[in-house]
C-alpha positions in Angstrom: -12.6 26.3 -7.2 -15.4 27.3 -9.7 -16.8 24.4 -11.7 -16.3 26.1 -15.1 -12.7 26.9 -14.3 -12.2 23.2 -13.2 -13.5 22.1 -16.6 -11.2 24.5 -18.5 -8.2 23.3 -16.4 -9.0 19.7 -16.9 -9.2 20.0 -20.7 -6.0 22.1 -20.7 -4.2 19.4 -18.7 -5.6 16.7 -21.0 -4.3 18.5 -24.1 -0.8 19.0 -22.6 -0.7 15.4 -21.4 -1.6 14.2 -24.9 1.0 16.5 -26.5 3.8 15.2 -24.3 3.0 11.6 -25.1 2.7 12.1 -28.8 5.5 14.5 -29.5 8.1 14.4 -26.7 11.2 12.2 -26.8 12.0 9.7 -24.1 15.0 11.8 -23.1 12.8 14.8 -22.6 10.2 12.9 -20.6 12.9 11.6 -18.3 14.3 15.1 -17.7 10.7 16.2 -16.8 10.3 13.3 -14.5 13.6 13.9 -12.7 12.9 17.6 -12.3 9.5 16.9 -10.8 11.0 14.3 -8.5 13.5 16.8 -7.1 10.9 19.4 -6.6 8.6 17.0 -4.8 11.3 15.8 -2.4 12.3 19.3 -1.5 8.6 20.4 -1.1 7.8 17.4 1.1 10.9 17.9 3.3 10.0 21.6 3.8 6.2 21.2 4.3 5.5 17.8 5.8 6.6 16.9 9.4 6.6 13.2 8.4 9.1 13.6 5.6 11.2 16.2 7.5 11.7 13.6 10.2 12.3 10.8 7.7 15.0 12.8 5.8 16.6 14.6 8.7 19.9 12.8 8.3 19.9 12.8 4.5 21.3 15.5 2.3 18.3 15.6 -0.1 20.1 17.9 -2.6 22.6 15.1 -3.3 20.7 11.9 -2.4 19.8 9.4 -5.0 16.2 8.1 -5.0 17.3 4.8 -3.6 18.9 6.6 -0.6 15.5 7.6 0.6 13.5 5.5 3.0 10.3 3.9 1.9 6.8 4.5 3.4 3.7 2.3 3.4 0.0 2.6 4.3 0.6 1.5 7.9 3.2 4.2 8.5 1.1 6.9 6.8 -1.9 6.0 8.9 0.1 6.1 12.1 1.3 9.7 11.2 -1.7 10.8 9.2 -1.8 14.6 10.1 2.0 14.9 9.8 1.9 13.3 6.3 0.1 16.4 5.0 1.8 19.5 3.8 -0.8 21.7 5.5 -1.7 22.1 9.2 -5.0 22.2 10.9 -6.5 18.9 9.8 -6.8 16.2 12.5 -7.0 12.5 12.2 -10.5 12.5 13.9 -11.8 14.9 11.2 -10.6 12.7 8.4 -11.9 9.4 9.9 -15.3 10.9 10.8 -15.8 12.2 7.3 -14.6 9.0 5.7 -17.1 6.9 7.7 -20.1 9.2 7.3 -22.4 7.8 4.6 -23.8 11.2 3.9 -20.4 12.6 3.0 -19.8 10.2 0.1 -19.3 12.1 -3.1 -18.7 15.4 -1.3 -15.5 17.5 -0.8 -13.9 17.3 2.6 -14.1 20.7 4.2 -15.5 21.8 0.9 -11.9 22.0 -0.4 -10.3 18.6 -0.5 -10.9 15.2 -2.1 -10.7 12.4 0.5 -10.5 8.8 -0.8 -10.0 5.6 1.0 -8.6 2.2 0.2 -10.8 -0.8 0.7 -9.1 -2.0 3.9 -9.6 -5.6 2.9 -6.3 -6.7 4.5 -7.4 -5.0 7.8 -6.0 -1.5 7.3 -8.0 1.3 5.7 -5.9 4.0 4.1 -7.0 7.7 4.0 -5.6 9.9 1.2 -6.2 13.6 0.7 -5.7 15.8 -2.4 -6.5 19.4 -3.2 -9.2 20.2 -5.8 -6.8 21.5 -8.3 -4.6 18.5 -8.0 -7.7 16.3 -8.4 -8.6 18.1 -11.6 -5.0 17.7 -12.9 -5.3 13.9 -12.1 -8.6 13.7 -14.0 -7.2 15.6 -17.0 -4.2 13.2 -17.3 -6.4 10.1 -16.9 -8.9 11.5 -19.5 -6.1 12.1 -22.1 -4.2 8.9 -21.6 -7.3 6.7 -21.4 -8.9 8.1 -24.6 -5.6 8.9 -26.3 -6.5 7.3 -29.7 -10.0 8.7 -29.7 -9.3 12.4 -29.2 -9.7 13.1 -32.9 -12.0 15.6 -34.6 -14.4 12.9 -36.1 -14.8 11.2 -32.7 -15.3 14.5 -30.8 -17.8 15.7 -33.4 -19.7 12.5 -33.3 -20.2 12.6 -29.5 -20.7 16.3 -29.0 -22.6 17.6 -32.1 -24.3 14.5 -33.4 -25.2 12.9 -30.1 -24.3 13.1 -26.4 -21.8 10.6 -25.3 -23.3 8.2 -22.7 -20.9 6.9 -20.1 -21.8 4.0 -17.8 -19.6 3.7 -14.7 -20.2 0.4 -13.0 -18.3 0.7 -9.8 -18.4 0.3 -6.0 -20.4 3.4 -5.0 -21.1 3.2 -1.3 -17.8 4.7 0.0 -15.0 7.1 -0.8 -13.6 4.9 -3.5 -11.5 6.5 -6.1 -13.2 5.2 -9.3 -16.6 6.4 -8.0 -15.2 9.8 -7.0 -13.7 10.1 -10.5 -17.2 10.0 -11.9 -19.0 11.8 -9.1 -16.7 14.7 -8.5 -16.8 16.0 -12.1 -17.3 19.7 -13.1 -21.1 20.0 -13.6 -20.5 21.6 -17.1 -19.1 18.2 -18.2 -22.6 16.8 -17.9 -23.8 19.2 -20.6 -21.3 17.5 -23.0 -21.9 13.9 -21.9 -24.3 11.8 -19.9 -22.4 10.2 -17.1 -24.3 7.6 -15.1 -23.1 5.6 -12.1 -24.3 2.1 -11.5 -23.7 0.3 -8.2 -21.7 -2.9 -8.7 -23.8 -4.6 -6.1 -27.0 -4.3 -8.1 -28.3 -7.8 -9.1 -27.4 -8.6 -12.7 -31.0 -8.8 -14.0 -31.6 -5.2 -12.7 -28.2 -4.1 -14.1 -29.1 -5.5 -17.5 -32.5 -3.8 -17.4 -31.1 -0.4 -16.6 -28.3 -0.7 -19.1 -30.8 -1.6 -21.8 -32.7 1.5 -21.0 -29.6 3.8 -20.9 -27.9 2.4 -24.0 -24.3 3.5 -23.2 -21.6 4.1 -25.8 -18.9 3.7 -23.2 -18.7 1.3 -20.2 -16.1 1.4 -17.4 -16.0 -1.4 -14.9 -13.8 -4.3 -13.7 -12.6 -7.0 -16.2 -14.5 -9.8 -14.5 -17.7 -7.8 -14.5 -17.3 -6.8 -18.2 -16.9 -10.5 -18.9 -20.2 -11.2 -17.0 -21.9 -8.6 -19.1 -20.6 -10.3 -22.2 -22.3 -13.5 -21.2 -25.5 -11.6 -20.7 -25.1 -10.1 -24.2 -24.4 -13.5 -25.8 -27.5 -14.9 -24.0 -29.6 -12.2 -25.6 -30.6 -10.5 -22.4 -28.3 -7.5 -22.7 -29.2 -5.4 -25.8 -26.6 -2.7 -26.0 -23.9 -1.9 -28.6 -20.8 -0.5 -26.9 -18.0 1.5 -28.7 -15.5 1.6 -25.9 -14.8 -0.3 -22.7 -12.2 0.5 -20.0 -11.3 -1.4 -16.9 -9.1 -1.3 -13.8 -8.4 -2.9 -10.4 -8.0 -6.4 -11.9 -5.9 -8.0 -14.6 -7.6 -8.7 -17.9 -7.5 -12.4 -18.8 -7.2 -13.6 -22.4 -10.4 -15.5 -21.9 -12.3 -12.5 -20.7 -11.1 -10.4 -23.7 -12.1 -13.2 -26.1 -15.6 -13.4 -24.6 -16.1 -9.7 -24.7 -14.9 -9.4 -28.3 -17.3 -12.2 -29.3 -20.2 -10.4 -27.6 -19.4 -6.8 -28.6 -18.0 -7.1 -32.1 -16.4 -3.7 -32.7 -15.6 -2.7 -29.2 -12.2 -1.2 -28.2 -11.0 -2.5 -24.8 -8.5 -0.5 -22.8 -7.0 -1.4 -19.4 -5.7 1.0 -16.9 -3.4 0.5 -13.9 -4.1 2.8 -11.1 -4.6 2.8 -7.3 -6.3 5.0 -4.8 -2.8 6.4 -4.0 -2.1 7.2 -7.7 -4.8 6.7 -10.2 -2.7 7.6 -13.2 0.0 4.9 -13.0 -0.3 3.5 -16.5 -2.7 3.2 -19.5 -2.9 0.8 -22.3 -2.4 1.7 -26.0 -4.2 0.3 -29.0 -1.5 -2.4 -29.3 -2.4 -3.7 -25.8 0.8 -2.4 -24.2 0.5 -0.7 -20.8 2.6 2.5 -20.7 3.7 4.1 -17.4 2.8 7.8 -17.2 6.4 8.7 -16.3 5.8 12.4 -16.5 3.4 12.2 -13.6 4.5 9.1 -11.6 7.6 7.1 -10.9 7.4 3.3 -10.5 10.2 1.3 -9.0 10.0 -2.5 -9.5 11.8 -4.0 -6.5 12.4 -7.3 -4.6 11.4 -8.0 -1.0 14.4 -5.9 0.2 13.5 -2.9 -1.9 16.4 -3.6 -4.3 15.7 -2.8 -8.0 15.0 -5.8 -10.2 16.2 -5.8 -13.8 14.0 -5.1 -16.8 12.0 -8.2 -17.8 12.1 -9.6 -14.2 8.9 -9.8 -12.1 9.1 -7.7 -9.0 7.9 -8.7 -5.5 6.4 -5.3 -5.0 6.5 -1.8 -6.4 7.4 1.6 -4.9 5.5 4.5 -6.4 6.1 8.3 -6.3 3.1 10.5 -7.2 4.1 13.8 -8.7 0.6 15.2 -8.7 -0.4 15.0 -5.1 1.6 17.6 -3.1 -1.0 17.9 -0.3 -0.1 14.4 0.9 3.1 13.4 -0.8 3.7 9.8 -1.6 7.4 9.2 -2.2 8.6 5.6 -2.5 5.3 4.3 -1.3 5.0 0.5 -1.1 2.4 -1.5 -3.0 2.3 -5.3 -3.0 1.9 -5.5 -6.7 4.1 -7.7 -8.9 5.1 -6.0 -12.2 7.5 -6.4 -15.1 8.9 -3.2 -16.6 10.6 -2.8 -20.0 12.2 0.6 -20.5 13.6 -0.2 -23.9 10.5 -1.5 -25.7 9.7 0.5 -28.9 6.0 0.3 -29.1 4.2 0.7 -32.4 2.0 3.4 -30.9 5.0 5.7 -30.6 4.7 6.4 -26.9 8.0 7.5 -25.2 6.9 5.8 -22.0 8.2 2.6 -20.5 6.0 -0.5 -20.8 4.7 -2.3 -17.7 3.0 -5.6 -17.3 1.0 -5.9 -14.1 0.5 -9.3 -12.5 -2.4 -8.0 -10.4 -4.9 -9.7 -8.2 -6.2 -13.2 -8.8 -9.8 -13.2 -7.5 -12.1 -15.6 -9.3 -15.5 -15.4 -11.0 -18.1 -17.8 -9.5 -20.2 -19.8 -11.9 -23.4 -20.6 -10.0 -26.2 -22.9 -11.2 -29.9 -22.3 -11.4 -32.4 -25.0 -10.5 -33.0 -25.5 -14.2 -29.3 -26.4 -14.7 -28.1 -23.1 -16.3 -25.0 -21.3 -15.1 -24.7 -17.6 -14.2 -21.4 -15.7 -13.9 -20.9 -13.8 -10.6 -17.7 -11.7 -10.8 -15.7 -11.0 -7.5 -16.0 -7.2 -7.2 -19.7 -7.1 -6.2 -18.9 -9.6 -3.4 -16.0 -7.4 -2.3 -18.3 -4.4 -2.2 -20.7 -6.3 0.1 -18.0 -7.0 2.6 -16.7 -3.4 2.5 -20.0 -2.1 3.9 -19.7 -4.2 7.0 -18.5 -2.2 10.0 -16.0 -3.9 12.3 -14.9 -6.4 9.7 -11.1 -6.6 9.7 -10.5 -9.3 7.0 -12.4 -11.8 5.0 -12.2 -14.6 2.5 -15.0 -16.0 0.3 -14.6 -19.4 -1.2 -16.7 -21.3 -3.7 -16.1 -24.7 -2.0 -18.5 -26.9 -3.9 -21.0 -26.2 -6.6 -23.4 -23.5 -5.3 -21.9 -23.7 -1.7 -20.1 -20.6 -0.5 -17.8 -20.4 2.5 -17.2 -17.1 4.2 -14.2 -16.9 6.6 -13.8 -13.6 8.5 -11.8 -11.8 11.3 -13.5 -9.1 13.3 -11.7 -6.1 14.8 -13.4 -7.0 18.1 -14.5 -10.6 18.7 -17.4 -9.3 20.7 -18.9 -8.2 17.4 -18.9 -11.7 15.9 -22.6 -12.3 16.2 -23.5 -9.0 14.7 -21.0 -9.4 11.8 -22.2 -12.9 11.0 -25.8 -11.7 11.0 -25.0 -8.8 8.7 -23.0 -11.0 6.3 -25.9 -13.4 6.0 -28.4 -10.6 5.4 -26.3 -8.9 2.8 -25.8 -12.2 0.8 -29.5 -12.9 1.0 -30.3 -9.4 -0.3 -27.7 -9.7 -3.0 -29.1 -13.0 -4.4 -32.8 -12.3 -3.7 -33.7 -11.1 -7.2 -31.5 -13.6 -9.1 -32.5 -17.0 -10.5 -30.0 -18.8 -8.3 -31.4 -17.4 -5.0 -33.1 -20.7 -4.0 -30.1 -22.8 -5.0 -27.3 -21.3 -2.8 -26.0 -22.2 0.6 -23.7 -20.0 2.6 -21.5 -21.1 5.5 -20.0 -18.4 7.7 -17.2 -19.1 10.2 -14.9 -16.9 12.3 -11.2 -17.4 11.4 -8.2 -17.0 13.6 -5.9 -16.1 10.7 -6.2 -15.6 6.9 -2.7 -16.0 5.5 -1.0 -15.2 2.2 -0.2 -18.3 0.2 3.5 -18.6 -0.7 2.7 -18.5 -4.4 0.7 -15.2 -4.3 1.7 -11.7 -3.5 -1.7 -11.0 -2.0 -4.2 -12.9 0.0 -6.6 -14.7 -2.3 -9.8 -13.2 -0.9 -12.4 -14.5 -3.4 -11.6 -17.7 -5.1 -13.2 -20.9 -6.4 -12.4 -24.5 -6.0 -15.0 -25.4 -8.6 -14.0 -25.6 -12.2 -15.9 -23.3 -14.7 -18.6 -25.1 -16.6 -18.1 -25.7 -20.4 -21.3 -23.8 -21.2 -21.9 -20.7 -19.1 -24.8 -19.1 -21.0 
């Protein structure tokens, strides 16, 4: 697909997505949703061997959504080629491309977008989408993320008066969805704005130096990392003034929002809820309510037995149906997220979409001490990115056991690889801390673990957490 046509399509989708949210009634949105759902089910049954087998004893023309079986990452991985609605793509081709470092940021077979989940629970997911579906997804996300800023004064300011500078601080060494959103962008978009990608594993002092040089208007990253940037700003090391911040992958704590607002006085902060499987699940409005993009996805809040939970009740997991991706349909796909949905909330922003609250993950920021007694904030995502680069690592857990003492527990896919994996973990941690002022004040213990279990009070394994209380003065 030609790059210029991609850009035109993306903007057309964005305009239509904005019109729907602003002017359509809830009843009209639900009709659109139900029509798209029926079309997707029929298309998947007709084109995908996986869904044809799953639905073989079901009358899909009459079946309710709850009559359909659920799918999960393990099931899709087991039947990977059959999950697609096109033939001629093998599992080996997908896996080889996904694990080739030189292929990161490129189109699979020059036609498809291939993204992977992190695989931090031991299973890597592979997800394919056509180029035009990818552009539709980007257009929707663009419109719903910047919904209150798509006005003439804002567009004029950042096109005619100055070029908008976007800083995307993300995991960039794999086929990760947020990195691909920035990387696989029509080249003409770079004439309108300056989009720069910063690796989340970069030491904070280097990150601060490069951000000071770039002077971004807009920063996208993870809430815990944005909080760490706020501490750098309050300490006087980070010298940027940001208009707009967006975040994903983690819940935004009240404390993080408070610190960021203190550091960046007039910044607007917007959360997103998206996954590798469906990036456009929900976006936050200016009244800090997260709205489900119901014209592009369907979210079911369910209990452990996949039974719907009532509005206002926290789910044990969710089942998502993505209307955009027809190359690899995801219908009632299971995610271990806990959410609370309110379909009757009348938001001041006027959105016709249901409101969702995401419980999310619960990884911690580590507050590590320099030899001089000062504290530095180290958010969890850069640590996660370090582990994701280690081949043969099935699962891990990082614990701040005591002040400045870190414990790494891991499980290898093959125990014969333990020595290599431990060596690589130690090298990566040494490299990560090398240029920081806590480098000489950290100890790391690494041990092989037989099992890393999910605590009964959490939906997900706590992979990165601290037993050390945050200090009263972090700066």
